[in-house]
MARZAPA-638377 format. One line per field, with one value per residue (C-alpha): residue in three letters; x, z, y. Coordinates in steps of 0.1 Angstrom, whole numbers. Example, Ala and Ser with C-alpha at 12.3 -4.5 7.8 and 13.67 -1.06 7.14 Angstrom:
# residues 2
type	(ALA  SER)
px	(123  137)
pz	(78  71)
py	(-45  -11)
This chain:
# residues 173
type	(MET  GLU  THR  SER  VAL  ARG  LYS  ILE  ILE  GLY  ARG  ASN  VAL  LYS  ALA  LEU  ARG  GLU  ALA  LEU  GLY  LEU  SER  GLN  MET  LYS  PHE  ALA  ILE  LEU  ILE  GLY  MET  SER  ARG  ALA  SER  VAL  ILE  ASN  ILE  GLU  SER  GLY  LYS  ASN  GLY  TYR  ASN  LEU  ASN  LEU  LEU  ASP  ASN  ILE  LEU  THR  PHE  SER  ASN  TYR  ARG  LEU  GLU  ASP  ILE  THR  LYS  GLN  SER  PHE  GLU  MET  PRO  GLU  ASN  ILE  ARG  GLU  ILE  LEU  ALA  GLU  HIS  TYR  LYS  GLU  SER  LEU  ASP  LEU  TYR  ALA  THR  LEU  THR  GLU  LYS  PRO  THR  ILE  VAL  TYR  ALA  ILE  ASN  TYR  ARG  LEU  MET  LYS  SER  HIS  PHE  LEU  ASP  HIS  PRO  LYS  GLU  ILE  ASN  GLU  ILE  LYS  VAL  PHE  PHE  GLU  ASN  ILE  GLY  TRP  SER  PHE  LYS  GLY  THR  SER  ILE  GLN  ASN  ALA  LEU  LYS  ARG  MET  PRO  GLN  LEU  ILE  LEU  ILE  GLU  LYS  HIS  LYS  LEU  LYS  GLU  ASN  THR  PHE  VAL  TYR  SER  LYS  ARG  CYS  LEU  ASN  GLY)
px	(7  48  71  78  40  35  58  41  9  25  39  8  -16  12  13  -35  -35  -5  -26  -65  -40  -45  -26  -22  -47  -76  -67  -73  -104  -115  -113  -129  -95  -57  -39  -7  -29  -24  10  17  4  24  54  52  53  31  7  -19  -50  -72  -100  -78  -71  -111  -119  -87  -109  -140  -139  -113  -131  -96  -98  -66  -52  -53  -28  -8  4  39  30  2  -14  -46  -60  -43  -77  -84  -91  -115  -133  -135  -156  -178  -185  -191  -205  -235  -224  -212  -185  -164  -175  -153  -129  -119  -130  -103  -69  -53  -19  20  34  1  -6  27  30  -5  -10  21  39  17  13  45  44  76  90  110  113  103  98  80  56  48  42  21  -6  -2  -19  -36  -58  -65  -78  -53  -31  -3  21  60  83  60  69  100  109  88  107  138  128  122  157  153  120  126  162  169  192  199  178  205  195  182  203  189  160  160  143  126  123  114  145  147  153  169  193)
pz	(57  70  52  76  80  49  46  75  60  32  50  62  29  15  39  40  3  -1  34  6  -19  -42  -78  -66  -101  -82  -49  -66  -86  -54  -34  -60  -76  -98  -101  -101  -64  -48  -60  -48  -11  -7  -20  8  -21  -20  -39  -27  -4  24  6  -13  18  28  1  18  53  49  21  54  86  100  112  105  136  129  101  105  134  131  154  125  132  115  113  94  80  70  39  43  77  43  20  49  52  17  7  1  -27  -57  -69  -36  -28  -58  -58  -20  -27  -67  -66  -48  -56  -52  -26  -2  -17  -4  36  36  32  24  51  75  69  76  47  39  72  51  10  -16  -51  -78  -91  -52  -39  -68  -63  -29  -43  -70  -39  -21  -54  -72  -100  -106  -128  -115  -132  -107  -82  -83  -85  -51  -37  -46  -37  -3  9  39  45  21  17  -15  -22  -55  -54  -43  -67  -93  -116  -122  -97  -65  -32  -15  22  54  58  102  122  143  132)
py	(256  249  231  207  200  196  173  152  149  143  108  96  107  87  60  59  55  25  10  15  -10  23  31  75  77  53  68  101  85  77  113  134  148  146  126  153  168  138  132  171  166  134  145  176  204  234  245  222  244  224  221  186  174  182  157  131  134  136  103  81  99  111  147  173  171  135  131  165  143  129  92  90  54  34  4  -30  -33  0  -11  -37  -9  17  -12  -12  18  29  -6  9  27  8  26  33  -7  -20  6  -14  -49  -46  -65  -42  -28  -50  -31  -37  -70  -81  -53  -63  -97  -122  -101  -104  -142  -170  -184  -164  -182  -210  -196  -196  -194  -167  -192  -199  -169  -158  -190  -174  -144  -165  -182  -149  -138  -118  -121  -105  -112  -134  -103  -81  -94  -101  -66  -52  -76  -65  -29  -42  -50  -44  -68  -97  -119  -132  -159  -178  -213  -242  -272  -251  -221  -188  -193  -174  -186  -153  -155  -131  -112  -120  -86  -95  -100)
């Protein structure tokens, strides 16, 4: 397989995994392969065969043609779609409905809401997730938000020392 195609596949498989809210390990277990194989596929490296991709394709109901496209798109609610599809398989359903990764929680819940339209402290964001049923440590949330400077604006609190507030970055300006 050509290197550039492997990179496209890797990027698309990673996007699928993140859209499912799964760590590499959970994703590997779900599709019946090793974490090392998931890492190799996501990185676009040589050293995996189409049989490994077949596990991913069978699980996700995508075709090879889908994940080799530069413009690969999936529904925003792919996690819910696959959870519904696998509701009879208790192991798969349980994995797809448990607490997701912090990256998923931020990208697919927090950023899709209007909650960060106005600056919020970490404890307020923590409560936002707790109201959904997901418990994350404040430091985990802070660290994840710091790694998203293109999406999140971080400013010092105007009244409290050593406190920051977080809001959506205005993408227009």
